[in-house]
N, C-alpha and C positions, 0 to 999 in steps of 0.2 A: 313273835318275831326273838326277842334275848331266850327264850326258852327252849327256839330250834334251834338256834346258833350256837348253848350252851350244851346239846344232848347232840351234835354233831361233832364238837371236838373231845366229848366225853367218849363217842363211839369210837372216836379215832385213835385215842390215848391208850382204849383199854384192850388187852389182847382177848380173843377168843380161846375156846377153850382145845381146839385142835390145833393152832399157832404152835409153829416150834416158836422156842425160845432165843432169843437173839444176845447172842456173845457180844462181845467188847471185850478185845484186851484191856485188862488194868493196867497200861502203863503210867508212871509215874511221871509228871510234867512236872516242868520250869519257866519261870516266865523267860519269854524269848529264847529256850533251846530246848532241844528236840532231844528225843533217845535215838539210841543207836545201838547197836552190840557188834564187840571186839569179840569173838570167839567167845559167847558166852556171858558176856560181858559187859555190862547196863553201862555205858556211858551219855553225856548229855552235851550234847554241842551247839554253839551257835554256825547258821552255814554264812559261810564269803562264796557267795554264786554272782556276786556281781565286781566289776575292776576295781571299783573305790574300796568293797568291802575284803577284796583281797590283801588290795596294799595296804590297810590296818593291819588286819589281821589283828595279833593280840597284843600289839603297844602299845605302852602305856601300863598295860595291866602290872598290878604288882601283887597277885595273890591269883591263884587258878585251885577249885576244889580238887580232890584229888579223885571224881570221875569224873571232872569239867574237862570241856576243849572247845577246839574249833576243826568244822569240816569245811576246806575250801571244794568247791567244784567248779569245774572247768568243762566248758561246754564238749571239749574233744581232750584222749586221750596227747600229751608230750613229754620233752623232758621238762622237769621242773628243779628250781632252784629256789631254796629260802634261804635268808639271810637274819640276824638279829636287830637287826636294825629297829631300835626305837624297845625294843623288848627288854623286860627287868626279870622275867625269872626263867628258872632253867626248862628245856624241853623235848620231849620224844618227838618226833618227826618222820610219821608216818607213810609211806609212800603207796598211795593204792592204787590196781589198776581196774577196768570200766566195770568189774562185775565186785567189785570192792576187796577182793585180793592183794595182800601184802606182800608189795613187790621188798623194799626196805625200809628199817626204821635205823634214822640215827638222832644221837641224844647230844642234844647241844647245850653247853652251860648257859647262861646267861653273861653277855657280856659285860667289861669290868667296864666303867666310866672313863671316858675319855678317849673312845679308839676311836679309829678314822673308821670309815666305810671300808678299808679296803681289810682292818685286820679282823673284823666281825666275823664272829663264825659263820659257817655255811654247812647248807646239805642240801644233797641233788641227789636224783632218783637216777637208778641203775639202770631203770628200761622208762620207755615213755607212763607217766601217769596220768589220770582221770581227773584224783581226786589225791588232795593230801589232807592228813591227820595229824592234826598237835593235841597232844597228851601233860598234862604234867611229866618232866624226865624223870626215868626210873620203869615207868607204869609199863613198859612192853618188858621191860626186866622180869618187875615185880611177876607179872604173871604168867612169864618163863616163853614167851611170847616173840617172833620174828617173822621173817620171810614167808610167806605160805601162808601165815593166817588167814582166816577167813571174818570180811565185815559184814555186816546186812545194813546196808543206809537205809539210811531215813527216806520217807517223801519227800521229794527233791521240786522245788518248784521248775513250774511247763517250759521256762525260758531253757532250760539245762537239760530236762529231759535226753 
């Protein structure tokens, strides 16, 4: 019985000479982050695809790698406003349409300690946005990108496809 099982497993894992080679794109991975592209630049993002994670965002983060960020995913496009409550790092906030096209980018500084909610920096979409991408401040300028740039979105949870 063991010999038959071993033979079946070996046969299932070996390729036949006629079989076409399987190619899987070699994308680097990072724990808890998924890769996406912004006009050919790979960034690694945490997905904020539910109300709780969207509300938390990047609050209380004190650092963010140059190629890391967060992608906020909404079930449908709508007017979006983001403020810097609890945020300790300056951010580029890019508002994206259904297909990942950049609608507008706003760069917000890290808020000074002690500001009231009314004094916090605010960013808003100029058109209805389904996705919002937060990256370290200056990323879009460094890449020479703004409205009209294209993003290749990562695979999304079924609940928000």
